[in-house]
ZAGUBA-943780 format. One line per field, with one value per residue (C-alpha): x, y, z. Coordinates in steps of 0.25 Angstrom, whole numbers, plus 2048, in hexadecimal, padded with zeros to 3 digits. Each point is the difference from the previous one (the first is absolute). Layout:
u c(X / ...)
v c(Y / ...)
w c(Z / ...)
END
This chain:
u c(655 / 7F9 / 804 / 7F5 / 7F6 / 7F2 / 7FC / 7F2 / 7FB / 7F3 / 7FD / 800 / 7F2 / 7FB / 7FC / 7F1 / 800 / 809 / 7F7 / 7F4 / 807 / 7FD / 80C / 802 / 802 / 80E / 808 / 802 / 80D / 800 / 7FC / 80A / 7FD / 802 / 803 / 7F5 / 804 / 7FF / 7F6 / 809 / 80B / 7F7 / 7FB / 80E / 805 / 80E / 805 / 807 / 80A / 805 / 7FB / 808 / 7FB / 7F8 / 808 / 7FE / 7FE / 803 / 7F6 / 808 / 80D / 803 / 807 / 80E / 803 / 80A / 7F6 / 7F6 / 7F2 / 7FC / 7FB / 7FC / 7F2 / 7F5 / 7F8 / 7F3 / 7F5 / 7F3 / 800 / 7FA / 7FB / 809 / 7F9 / 7FA / 808 / 80A / 806 / 80F / 802 / 80B / 809 / 7FB / 809 / 7FD / 7FC / 80A / 80F / 80A / 80D / 80C / 80C / 80C / 808 / 7F4 / 7F7 / 7F2 / 7F7 / 7F5 / 7F3 / 7F7 / 7F1 / 7F6 / 7FC / 7F1 / 7F9 / 7FA / 7F2 / 7F7 / 7F7 / 80C / 7FD / 80B / 806 / 803 / 7F2 / 7FD / 7F1 / 7FD / 7F9 / 7F3 / 7FE / 804 / 80A / 7F9 / 7FF / 80B / 7FD / 804 / 805 / 7F7 / 80B / 802 / 808 / 80D / 803 / 803 / 80F / 807 / 7FE / 80A / 80B / 802 / 809 / 80E / 7FD / 803 / 7F4 / 802 / 802 / 7F3 / 7FE / 7FA / 7F2 / 7F6 / 7FA / 7F1 / 7F5 / 7FD / 7F3 / 7FE / 7FF / 7F3 / 7FF / 7F1 / 7FE / 7F9 / 80C / 808 / 7F3 / 7FD / 809 / 7F7 / 805 / 803 / 7F4 / 7FF / 803 / 7F4 / 7FE / 803 / 7F4 / 7F7 / 807 / 7FE / 7F1 / 7FF / 807 / 7F7 / 7F4 / 805 / 803 / 7F2 / 7FA / 808 / 7FD / 7F1 / 800 / 808 / 7F7 / 7F3 / 805 / 803 / 7F3 / 7F8 / 808 / 7FD / 7F1 / 7FF / 809 / 7FE / 80E / 80E / 805 / 7FA / 7F4 / 800 / 7F4 / 802 / 7F8 / 7FF / 807 / 7F7 / 7FA / 7F8 / 7F3 / 7FA / 7F5 / 7FA / 7F4 / 7F6 / 804 / 7F7 / 80B / 802 / 7F1 / 7FF / 80C / 7FA / 7F1 / 802 / 803 / 7F2 / 7F8 / 7FA / 7FA / 7F3 / 7FB / 7F2 / 7F7 / 7F3 / 7F1 / 805 / 808 / 80E / 807 / 80C / 802 / 809 / 800 / 80A / 803 / 7F9 / 807 / 80A / 7F4 / 7FF / 7F4 / 7FF / 7F7 / 7FA / 7F4 / 7F3 / 7FF / 80D / 7FD / 7F1 / 802 / 805 / 7F5 / 7F8 / 80B / 80D / 80F / 808 / 80F / 809 / 80D / 80A / 80A / 80B / 7F9 / 7FB / 7F2 / 7F6 / 7F1 / 7F7 / 7F1 / 7F5 / 7FE / 7F5 / 7FB / 7F7 / 7F9 / 7FC / 80E / 806 / 80A / 805 / 80A / 807 / 80B / 80C / 806 / 80E / 807 / 80C / 806 / 7F4 / 801 / 7F4 / 7FE / 7FE / 7F3 / 7FE / 7F5 / 7F7 / 7FA / 80E / 801 / 800 / 7FE / 80E / 807 / 809 / 7FB / 806 / 7F7 / 804 / 7F9 / 7FF / 7F9 / 7FD / 807 / 80D / 804 / 808 / 7FD / 802 / 7FA / 800 / 7F7 / 7F9 / 7F3 / 7F7 / 7F4 / 7FA / 7F2 / 7FC / 7F3 / 800 / 7F8 / 805 / 7FB / 7F1 / 802 / 7F5 / 7F5 / 7FA / 809 / 806 / 80E / 800 / 80B / 800 / 80E / 804 / 80D / 80D / 803 / 80E / 807 / 809 / 7FE / 7F6 / 7FC / 7F8 / 808 / 804 / 7F3 / 803 / 80E / 805 / 801 / 80C / 803 / 80E / 804 / 7FC / 7F4 / 7F3 / 7F5 / 7F7 / 7FB / 800 / 7F3 / 7FA / 803 / 7F8 / 802 / 801 / 7F2 / 7FA / 7F8 / 803 / 809 / 808 / 80B / 7F9 / 80E / 7FE / 806 / 7F3 / 800 / 808 / 80D / 803 / 7FD / 805 / 7F3 / 803 / 7F8 / 804 / 7F8 / 806 / 808 / 7F8 / 7F4 / 807 / 807 / 7F2 / 7FA / 80D / 7FF / 7F2 / 802 / 80C / 7F8 / 7F2 / 800 / 7F6 / 801 / 7F6 / 7FA / 7FC / 7F1 / 7F6 / 7F4 / 7F9 / 7FD / 804 / 7F9 / 80B / 7F7 / 800 / 806 / 801 / 80D / 802 / 7FB / 7F1 / 7FA / 7F6 / 7F1 / 800 / 80B / 803 / 7F3 / 7F7 / 808 / 801 / 80B / 805 / 803 / 7F8 / 809 / 80C / 80B / 7F8 / 7F3 / 807 / 806 / 7F2 / 802 / 7F3 / 7FC / 802 / 80C / 80B / 80E / 80A / 80C / 808 / 808 / 800 / 804 / 7F7 / 7F9 / 7F9 / 7F9 / 7FD / 80D / 809 / 7F8 / 803 / 80E / 801 / 7F9 / 809 / 80C / 7FD / 7FF / 7F3 / 7FE / 805 / 7F7 / 7FE / 7F9 / 7F6 / 7FB / 7F3 / 7F4 / 7F2 / 7F4 / 80A / 807 / 80F / 801 / 80C / 7FF / 80A / 800 / 808 / 804 / 7FA / 806 / 7FC / 806 / 807 / 801)
v c(609 / 7F9 / 7F1 / 7FC / 7FB / 806 / 80B / 801 / 80E / 807 / 80B / 80E / 806 / 80E / 806 / 7FF / 7F2 / 7FC / 807 / 7F7 / 7F3 / 7FA / 7FD / 7F2 / 7F8 / 7FE / 7F6 / 7F3 / 7F9 / 7F8 / 80B / 808 / 80E / 80A / 80F / 809 / 80D / 80D / 809 / 80C / 7F9 / 7FC / 80E / 807 / 802 / 7FB / 7F7 / 808 / 7F6 / 7F3 / 7F4 / 7F3 / 7F5 / 7F5 / 7F4 / 7F4 / 7F3 / 7F3 / 7F6 / 7F5 / 801 / 7FE / 80C / 7FD / 7FF / 80B / 80A / 805 / 802 / 80E / 807 / 80D / 802 / 801 / 80C / 7FF / 7FE / 7FA / 7F2 / 7FB / 7F2 / 7F7 / 7FC / 7F2 / 7FB / 80B / 7FE / 804 / 80E / 807 / 808 / 80E / 80C / 809 / 80E / 805 / 802 / 7F6 / 806 / 7FB / 7FA / 809 / 804 / 7FD / 809 / 801 / 7F8 / 807 / 801 / 7F4 / 801 / 7F5 / 7F6 / 803 / 80E / 803 / 7FA / 80A / 7F4 / 7F9 / 7F3 / 7F6 / 7FB / 7F2 / 7FA / 805 / 803 / 80F / 808 / 7FF / 7F1 / 7F3 / 7F7 / 7F5 / 7F2 / 7F7 / 7F2 / 7F5 / 7F3 / 7F4 / 7F8 / 802 / 80C / 7FD / 805 / 80F / 803 / 807 / 80F / 809 / 804 / 80F / 808 / 7FB / 7F2 / 7F4 / 7F7 / 7F1 / 7F7 / 7FA / 7F2 / 7FD / 804 / 7F5 / 803 / 803 / 7FF / 80F / 803 / 80B / 80E / 806 / 80E / 7FF / 7F1 / 7FB / 7FA / 7F2 / 7F9 / 809 / 7F8 / 7F5 / 7F2 / 7FB / 7FB / 7F1 / 7FA / 7FB / 7F1 / 7FB / 7F7 / 80D / 806 / 7F3 / 801 / 80E / 7FD / 7F4 / 809 / 80B / 7F6 / 7FA / 80D / 804 / 7F3 / 802 / 80E / 7FB / 7F4 / 809 / 80A / 7F5 / 7F9 / 80D / 802 / 7F3 / 801 / 80D / 7FE / 7F1 / 7FB / 803 / 7FD / 7F6 / 7F8 / 7F1 / 7F9 / 7F1 / 7F6 / 7F1 / 7F8 / 7FB / 7F3 / 7F5 / 804 / 7F3 / 7FE / 7F4 / 7FB / 800 / 80F / 80B / 805 / 7F2 / 7FE / 80D / 7FE / 7F2 / 805 / 80E / 7FB / 7F9 / 80C / 80B / 80D / 802 / 80D / 7FF / 80B / 7FF / 805 / 80D / 7FB / 7FB / 7F9 / 7F9 / 7F3 / 7F4 / 7F2 / 7F4 / 7F5 / 7F3 / 7F8 / 801 / 802 / 80F / 7FE / 80B / 7FF / 80D / 806 / 803 / 80E / 803 / 7FC / 803 / 80D / 7F8 / 7F6 / 805 / 806 / 806 / 7FF / 7F8 / 802 / 7F7 / 805 / 7F6 / 802 / 802 / 80B / 7F9 / 802 / 7F9 / 800 / 7F6 / 7FB / 7FC / 7F1 / 800 / 806 / 7FD / 80B / 7F6 / 7FD / 80D / 7F9 / 801 / 7FA / 808 / 7FB / 805 / 7FB / 801 / 801 / 7F7 / 7FD / 800 / 7FC / 7F9 / 801 / 7F3 / 7FE / 7FC / 7FA / 80A / 7F5 / 7FE / 80F / 803 / 80D / 806 / 7FB / 80A / 805 / 80A / 808 / 806 / 80A / 80E / 809 / 80D / 7FB / 7FE / 7F3 / 7F5 / 804 / 7F6 / 800 / 7F5 / 7FC / 7F4 / 7F8 / 807 / 7F7 / 7F6 / 7FE / 80E / 802 / 80D / 806 / 80A / 808 / 803 / 80D / 7FC / 7FF / 7F4 / 7F6 / 7FB / 805 / 7FB / 7F7 / 7F6 / 7FC / 7F7 / 808 / 7FF / 80C / 806 / 80C / 801 / 80E / 800 / 80C / 804 / 7FA / 7F3 / 7FA / 7F3 / 7FE / 7F4 / 7FD / 7F7 / 7F7 / 7FE / 7F7 / 80A / 7F8 / 807 / 7FE / 80B / 80B / 80E / 806 / 809 / 809 / 806 / 80F / 808 / 806 / 7F1 / 804 / 7F3 / 7F6 / 7FF / 80A / 802 / 802 / 80E / 806 / 807 / 7F9 / 802 / 7F9 / 7F4 / 7FF / 7F2 / 7F9 / 7F9 / 7F5 / 7F5 / 7F6 / 7F2 / 7FA / 7F3 / 807 / 809 / 7F4 / 7F9 / 80D / 803 / 7F2 / 801 / 80E / 7FB / 7F4 / 805 / 80F / 7FE / 7FC / 7F8 / 803 / 7F5 / 802 / 7F9 / 805 / 80A / 80F / 807 / 80B / 80A / 809 / 7F6 / 806 / 7F4 / 7F7 / 7F7 / 800 / 7FE / 7F9 / 80A / 7FD / 804 / 801 / 80B / 803 / 7F8 / 7F3 / 7F5 / 803 / 7F2 / 7FB / 7F4 / 7F3 / 809 / 7FC / 807 / 7FA / 7F2 / 802 / 804 / 80F / 808 / 80F / 807 / 7F7 / 808 / 7FA / 803 / 7F7 / 7FB / 7F4 / 804 / 80F / 80A / 80A / 80C / 805 / 7FD / 806 / 7F7 / 7F4 / 803 / 802 / 7F3 / 7F8 / 807 / 7FC / 7F2 / 7F9 / 7FB / 7F2 / 802 / 7FB / 80A / 7FD / 80B / 803 / 807 / 803 / 7FE / 803 / 801 / 7F3 / 7FE / 7F7 / 7FB / 7FE / 7FC / 807 / 7FD / 80D / 802 / 809 / 80D / 808 / 80C / 80E)
w c(550 / 7F4 / 800 / 7F5 / 80A / 7FF / 80A / 805 / 800 / 802 / 7F6 / 805 / 801 / 800 / 80E / 7FD / 7FC / 80C / 809 / 7FB / 802 / 80E / 809 / 800 / 80D / 805 / 7F9 / 806 / 803 / 7F3 / 7F7 / 7F7 / 804 / 7F4 / 803 / 7FC / 7F9 / 807 / 7FB / 802 / 7F9 / 7F4 / 7FF / 800 / 7F2 / 804 / 80B / 80C / 802 / 7FB / 808 / 800 / 7F8 / 807 / 804 / 7F7 / 806 / 7F8 / 804 / 7F9 / 808 / 80E / 807 / 803 / 80F / 800 / 7FA / 80A / 7FC / 7FD / 80B / 7FA / 803 / 7F5 / 7FF / 805 / 7F6 / 7FF / 7FD / 7F3 / 7FF / 7F7 / 7F3 / 800 / 7F5 / 7FB / 7F3 / 7FF / 7FA / 7F9 / 809 / 803 / 801 / 80C / 7FC / 80A / 7FA / 806 / 804 / 7F8 / 806 / 803 / 7F4 / 7F6 / 7F9 / 804 / 7F7 / 7F9 / 808 / 7FD / 7FE / 805 / 7F6 / 803 / 801 / 80D / 802 / 807 / 804 / 805 / 7F8 / 803 / 7F3 / 805 / 801 / 80F / 802 / 7FE / 80B / 7F9 / 7FF / 808 / 7FA / 7F7 / 806 / 7FE / 7F9 / 809 / 7FB / 800 / 808 / 80F / 803 / 807 / 80E / 800 / 800 / 80B / 801 / 7F8 / 809 / 802 / 7F7 / 801 / 805 / 7F8 / 7FD / 803 / 7F4 / 7FB / 7FB / 7F2 / 7FE / 7FB / 7F3 / 800 / 7F6 / 7FE / 7F9 / 7F7 / 807 / 7FF / 808 / 800 / 804 / 80C / 806 / 7FF / 7FC / 7F4 / 7F7 / 7FA / 7FF / 7F2 / 7F9 / 7FF / 7F3 / 7F8 / 7FF / 7F2 / 801 / 801 / 7F4 / 7F8 / 803 / 7FC / 7F3 / 7FD / 802 / 7F8 / 7F5 / 801 / 7FF / 7F4 / 7F8 / 804 / 7FA / 7F3 / 7FF / 801 / 7F6 / 7F6 / 803 / 7FD / 7F4 / 7FA / 804 / 7F9 / 7F4 / 7FE / 803 / 7FC / 7F2 / 7F6 / 806 / 7FD / 806 / 805 / 7F8 / 800 / 7F5 / 7F5 / 804 / 7F9 / 7FA / 803 / 80A / 807 / 7F7 / 80C / 804 / 7FB / 7F6 / 7FB / 7FE / 7F9 / 7F7 / 7FB / 7FF / 7F9 / 7F2 / 801 / 804 / 7F6 / 801 / 7F8 / 7FA / 7FB / 7F9 / 7F9 / 802 / 805 / 80B / 803 / 80B / 805 / 807 / 801 / 7FB / 800 / 7F6 / 800 / 7F5 / 7F4 / 7F7 / 805 / 809 / 80B / 80C / 806 / 806 / 7F8 / 805 / 7FA / 7F2 / 801 / 7F8 / 7F4 / 800 / 7F3 / 7F9 / 806 / 801 / 80A / 800 / 809 / 805 / 805 / 80B / 7F6 / 7FA / 7F3 / 7FC / 7F8 / 7FD / 806 / 7FD / 80A / 800 / 80B / 80D / 80B / 809 / 80B / 803 / 7FB / 7F7 / 7F2 / 7F6 / 7F5 / 7F6 / 7FA / 7F3 / 7FA / 80D / 803 / 80D / 809 / 80E / 806 / 80F / 807 / 807 / 80F / 808 / 807 / 809 / 807 / 804 / 80E / 808 / 802 / 7F4 / 7F9 / 7F3 / 7F5 / 7F7 / 7F3 / 7F7 / 7FA / 80B / 7FA / 7F3 / 807 / 7FA / 806 / 80F / 80A / 80E / 80B / 80B / 806 / 7FF / 809 / 7FF / 7F7 / 7FA / 801 / 7F9 / 7F8 / 7F5 / 7F5 / 7F5 / 7FF / 7F8 / 7F6 / 80A / 7FB / 807 / 7F3 / 803 / 80F / 803 / 80C / 805 / 80C / 801 / 806 / 809 / 800 / 806 / 7F5 / 7FA / 7F4 / 7F9 / 7F4 / 7F4 / 808 / 7FB / 7F8 / 806 / 806 / 80F / 803 / 80B / 806 / 7F5 / 7F5 / 7FC / 7FD / 80B / 7FC / 7F7 / 806 / 7FD / 80B / 80C / 80B / 800 / 80C / 7FD / 800 / 7F4 / 7F8 / 7FB / 7F3 / 7FC / 7F2 / 7F9 / 7FE / 80D / 804 / 80E / 80C / 802 / 808 / 80F / 802 / 7FC / 7F2 / 7FA / 7F6 / 7F8 / 804 / 7F5 / 800 / 7FC / 7F6 / 7FA / 7FD / 7FA / 7F8 / 7FA / 7FC / 7FA / 7F8 / 7FB / 7FE / 802 / 80B / 80F / 807 / 80E / 80A / 805 / 809 / 7F9 / 80A / 800 / 80D / 807 / 800 / 809 / 80C / 80C / 809 / 802 / 7F4 / 7F1 / 7FE / 7F4 / 7FA / 7FF / 7F1 / 7F5 / 7F6 / 7F8 / 808 / 7FE / 80B / 80A / 7FF / 7F2 / 7FD / 7FE / 804 / 80A / 80C / 7FC / 800 / 80E / 805 / 803 / 800 / 7FF / 80E / 804 / 807 / 7FC / 80C / 7FC / 7F4 / 803 / 80F / 7FD / 805 / 7F6 / 804 / 7F3 / 7F2 / 7FA / 809 / 7FB / 7F2 / 803 / 807 / 7F4 / 7F5 / 808 / 7FB / 7F2 / 7FA / 804 / 80E / 80C / 80B / 80E / 803 / 80E / 800 / 80A / 7FD / 809 / 80B / 7FE / 7FA / 7F5 / 7F7 / 7F1 / 7F6 / 7F2 / 7F4 / 7F9 / 7F2 / 7F5 / 7FA / 7F4 / 805 / 7F9)
END
């Protein structure tokens, strides 16, 4: 009888396969034995007799007391181990025909749901004969105590209490066991994520900034370029600054272009008065002494012709004059005796014909005896200057220009430089010598003022003299009075300043007003630094004795 409950059946097997299957051990008490098919029956084409259907046992109902438990013995068959976790299956119809009740037609023969499997593979998940059952994934939680054994067929199992839920892991047939399921990964800290984000942002901004910087460097920026610039300020400068001194003095400085006698030159001069007198160096205008042209160019660009008023080779000074020019700006004259070493100075001139050039420096030394000229060979063009030394750059073309103090007053006339080769003094005004190495020399303005006044008033300048002829070949220390003068004349002029003071031939002069002199040129320089009529104290040696004599300077006409 089929009551809808599933029947557990083994599939029939062919005799060869059945013969290969080992006989299992006898079933235990708690197993559910299943009847193995008879090989002889499975081999027969038709069943010989109808077999009664296997009794059905309802495991969910208790048997009534009045109904006795079936006592029909089960056919002996090898016990098959129950599957570890059998899944419920659909009812399987037995291959043998079931007799119909009395009075009913026999039902048609039913075929099994599955074809016979020669390998006897159970269709419900039991392990096959060729491999062991896969391991079972156990829950991570403690396994509850095993339940009581299943009662034999026909017995009613005791009621079971509610089963506690378990946290079952994912089933992995190839896992290593309960510990194979890894614990959930801990969540990352938000602080770490924030740090990673900040680093990523910094890297991104650095890359972008580097790219923008490289583009700006290569292409000069993005968009229109507008450079920062200071607003327009006042053009006024302090009167005692270099800019203030230059602005006040430039209108009174001129550039001279001289030609004549087959030569030409460029130099500088400055305005002495409103009558148009201009002071410069003699070597600047020497080419126009006989007949030549002198052109004066003012700082404003205005030009005018000039004529030579007077010159003096011994002092290397000359005066020219322009006419018909209005708005002249004479430069104020200072006092060269008040100059001290280290005082700031400003030089203005036209070096290499670059007019209105301004340089600055300091007074490096005072009373520096120098000689310039001497190109003619007879000594008539040699000048002796007790000069002011300055490091303000002076170059060829600066000759005759003013050397100004910190208040814009003229304290010297730039006249000579010491070239790197050390071959001589003076710049010549032609640009043939080397440039400045920081050794420039200027005629003191006190001497220049006196000479300029004499040249303007008389056309000639006077020289202070003592009335002796010096031995210029003397190699000792000091200036020696010669034994004979020029052309055999006496070395000490009779009734002259030196004769009146008691000087004799052979005397060696070592000091002038207490200042040491080392040769004849220095003695001439010291004397010409004074005016005629000045009294000087001369220290001399005679026959190994040191003597002091006072000399009143005389006057001689210059050339």
